[in-house]
C-alpha positions as CSV (number, residue, x, y, z in Angstrom):
1,M,1.2,9.1,7.3
2,K,3.6,6.6,5.7
3,L,4.8,6.9,2.1
4,I,6.4,4.1,0.3
5,T,8.2,5.1,-2.8
6,V,9.6,2.9,-5.9
7,Q,12.7,3.5,-4.5
8,D,12.1,1.8,-1.1
9,I,10.5,-1.2,-3.1
10,N,13.6,-1.8,-5.1
11,K,15.8,-1.4,-1.7
12,I,13.4,-4.0,0.1
13,I,14.1,-6.6,-3.0
14,K,17.5,-6.0,-2.9
15,Q,17.9,-6.9,0.4
16,H,15.3,-9.7,1.0
17,G,15.1,-11.1,-2.7
18,F,12.1,-11.0,-5.1
19,N,10.2,-14.3,-3.8
20,N,10.7,-13.2,-0.1
21,F,9.1,-9.5,-0.9
22,M,6.1,-11.2,-2.8
23,M,5.8,-14.0,0.1
24,D,5.4,-10.9,2.5
25,L,3.4,-9.0,0.8
26,M,0.7,-11.9,0.3
27,N,1.1,-12.5,3.9
28,T,0.4,-9.0,5.0
29,L,-2.4,-8.8,2.7
30,K,-4.4,-11.5,3.8
31,S,-3.7,-10.4,7.4
32,D,-5.4,-6.7,6.8
33,F,-7.9,-7.5,4.3
34,N,-8.9,-10.2,7.7
35,R,-9.3,-7.1,10.1
36,W,-10.6,-4.5,7.1
37,N,-13.3,-3.4,9.3
38,E,-10.6,-1.8,11.8
39,F,-9.4,0.7,9.2
40,E,-10.5,4.1,8.5
41,K,-11.4,4.7,5.2
42,S,-12.4,7.7,3.1
43,P,-13.5,7.9,-0.4
44,R,-11.5,7.8,-3.5
45,H,-10.0,11.3,-4.3
46,A,-9.4,12.0,-7.7
47,V,-6.8,14.4,-9.0
48,H,-6.9,15.2,-12.8
49,V,-4.0,15.3,-14.4
50,D,-2.8,15.6,-18.0
51,G,-3.6,12.4,-19.8
52,G,-5.4,11.1,-16.9
53,V,-6.8,10.8,-13.8
54,I,-5.0,9.8,-10.3
55,E,-7.2,8.3,-8.0
56,L,-6.1,7.9,-4.3
57,M,-7.9,5.4,-1.7
58,P,-6.5,6.2,2.0
59,V,-6.6,3.7,4.6
60,A,-5.3,3.9,7.7
61,D,-5.3,2.1,11.3
62,G,-4.5,2.7,14.4
63,R,-0.7,2.3,13.8
64,Y,-0.6,4.0,10.4
């Protein structure tokens, strides 16, 4: 499993710049949506916490 934290994203933005980060993110999302059927997906997992709900939507491919 690959977990990306806020600190990870901050580090990437500092290294590559905000605009480059956003372009890379958009290109990766487009690519992944084009191969959506290749991913293993599971239904949302709801975790109730004080003040709300956290909904996890696990998705994986052969790499992650």
